[in-house]
C-alpha positions, -999 to 999 in steps of 0.1 A, spaced: 13 -61 48 -9 -48 19 12 -31 -8 2 -6 -34 -21 -28 -55 -41 -40 -25 -45 -5 -11 -55 9 -44 -82 -18 -47 -96 -5 -14 -92 31 -25 -113 25 -56 -140 9 -36 -141 37 -11 -143 63 -39 -174 46 -52 -191 41 -18 -182 71 4 -173 101 -18 -199 129 -13 -216 114 17 -220 132 51 -208 114 82 -235 110 109 -218 89 135 -185 74 145 -182 46 171 -148 34 185 -149 -2 197 -111 -5 204 -89 24 215 -58 12 197 -75 18 163 -75 55 170 -45 57 193 -29 86 174 -59 109 175 -58 139 199 -96 141 202 -128 121 202 -133 106 167 -170 114 166 -163 151 174 -137 152 146 -160 135 119 -197 140 125 -214 165 102 -185 165 77 -186 153 41 -161 129 25 -148 146 -6 -129 117 -22 -107 88 -15 -69 93 -21 -38 72 -18 0 75 -17 19 42 -15 4 21 12 -16 49 29 -52 59 23 -70 91 32 -105 106 29 -104 144 26 -131 160 48 -151 192 43 -174 213 64 -202 231 44 -188 262 28 -152 256 41 -120 246 23 -107 211 27 -80 213 54 -78 178 69 -86 141 62 -93 108 78 -62 88 71 -60 50 73 -31 26 76 -41 -10 73 -11 -25 91 -9 -62 89 -45 -71 89 -67 -40 86 -98 -40 65 -121 -12 54 -155 -27 46 -188 -13 34 -215 -30 54 -253 -25 58 -259 -10 92 -283 -38 102 -256 -65 97 -240 -79 129 -206 -67 140 -175 -85 128 -154 -103 155 -126 -78 151 -146 -47 144 -127 -17 158 -144 14 143 -178 20 126 -187 51 107 -223 58 97 -236 82 71 -266 106 71 -282 88 41 -286 56 61 -268 36 35 -239 12 40 -215 22 68 -177 21 68 -162 -4 92 -126 -8 102 -119 -44 111 -84 -53 123 -75 -86 139 -40 -77 150 -47 -40 158 -15 -28 141 -35 -5 117 -51 28 127 -73 56 117 -62 92 122 -78 126 115 -48 147 103 -42 181 89 -33 182 52 1 194 41 5 213 8 36 200 -9 51 209 -43 41 174 -57 7 170 -40 -14 178 -9 -11 149 16 -17 142 53 11 156 75 22 122 89 31 110 54 45 142 40 80 127 41 70 97 19 81 98 -17 55 96 -45 47 62 -58 55 51 -94 19 57 -106 17 94 -95 22 121 -120 48 137 -97 70 106 -98 102 116 -117 119 86 -133 151 104 -140 153 118 -105 147 83 -91 175 69 -112 199 95 -98 189 89 -62 189 51 -63 224 50 -77 235 74 -49 221 51 -22 251 27 -23 230 -2 -10 214 -34 -23 187 -27 -49 159 -44 -29 167 -23 1 163 7 -21 130 -4 -35 117 -8 1 129 27 11 96 47 13 115 80 12 128 70 -23 98 53 -38 65 45 -20 41 15 -23 66 -12 -31 68 -40 -5 84 -74 -2 61 -92 -27 63 -68 -56 100 -60 -50 108 -96 -56 85 -99 -86 99 -67 -102 135 -78 -96 127 -111 -112 112 -94 -143 142 -71 -146 166 -100 -140 183 -83 -111 195 -100 -79 181 -84 -48 217 -76 -35 229 -59 -66 247 -27 -55 226 3 -66 257 23 -77 263 -4 -104 229 1 -120 229 18 -154 202 42 -164 188 16 -188 186 -10 -160 168 14 -136 143 21 -164 138 -16 -168 133 -20 -131 107 8 -129 89 -7 -159 89 -41 -142 75 -27 -110 48 -8 -128 38 -38 -149 36 -63 -121 16 -40 -99 -7 -31 -127 -14 -68 -134 -19 -74 -96 -44 -45 -95 -63 -61 -123 -67 -92 -103 -77 -76 -71 -42 -77 -55 -25 -106 -37 -43 -124 -9 -26 -152 9 -54 -154 35 -87 -137 43 -70 -107 59 -65 -89 26 -99 -81 11 -116 -53 -8 -144 -31 6 -169 -59 -3 -149 -85 16 -136 -102 -16 -100 -115 -18 -76 -108 -47 -61 -137 -67 -28 -124 -81 -10 -149 -58 -17 -175 -86 4 -154 -110 35 -148 -88 67 -159 -105 90 -163 -75 76 -148 -43 66 -177 -20 77 -203 -46 108 -218 -30 121 -248 -49 94 -245 -76 106 -241 -112 113 -206 -124 86 -198 -150 114 -185 -174 142 -210 -172 130 -238 -149 157 -235 -122 144 -240 -87 135 -207 -70 158 -198 -41 148 -183 -8 173 -161 11 169 -145 45 165 -107 41 159 -80 68 140 -105 91 120 -115 61 125 -136 29 137 -128 -5 129 -150 -35 148 -151 -67 160 -174 -96 196 -184 -92 200 -186 -130 181 -155 -142 192 -134 -112 228 -144 -104 244 -131 -72 266 -100 -75 301 -111 -86 319 -90 -59 300 -108 -32 285 -76 -18 253 -80 2 
């Protein structure tokens, strides 16, 4: 599933291509793509102007405005496992897994939602005004991500130590910190020299600060390389893949040498997924807690 860097790459592309444009049409080609809407997508979108492109964690949204009215709702997108938001010239043929197409009054490139596995969706949702930020109602419970101004490092340090769980589980808890998924959790933990099962209550404030710095640095580097693409499902709005997978230290590198010490990278089963770490740089917790 795309994580923060991949979704931010898409957001930046959308900001460039759709902000300030009036929606002229909306065509649904597969009902699952709009399964959470309560009305016809065209009725909800046509005649409205896209104000900007926003993101929190792994979620994107386009605030919508009627002429002379305040911004009260937005078109929210969750990419799921294989969703793509592409900017395509209207005359170009439909993609095999095209689910929704949105045209604009200026006749320029249209926004297409392509989703092979149909786990993603588009939803027109009311916006919820929160102390930290105005966000779509369905994601109001999600914590800020580590790049938002409202993210409080000190508060995060307190909360993560209260969780009494493994540190990787805490990183994947979107109510604690949003945007971090399996790939960047493993990479951040490697940079911070922390085993994924390290009990959170044993972390010092200094170690939590190192972990946050590691998460921010690896995701910033990934963003600079267009994100991580293991296949053609993860692309930007122009259909281009990222190439940060070439720079991953441990994720997906089972039995390859650790870039820091040379020990073979270990793969462990973790929450129906995999967790990758260096057995030398990231030793298992001594008390055996998992």
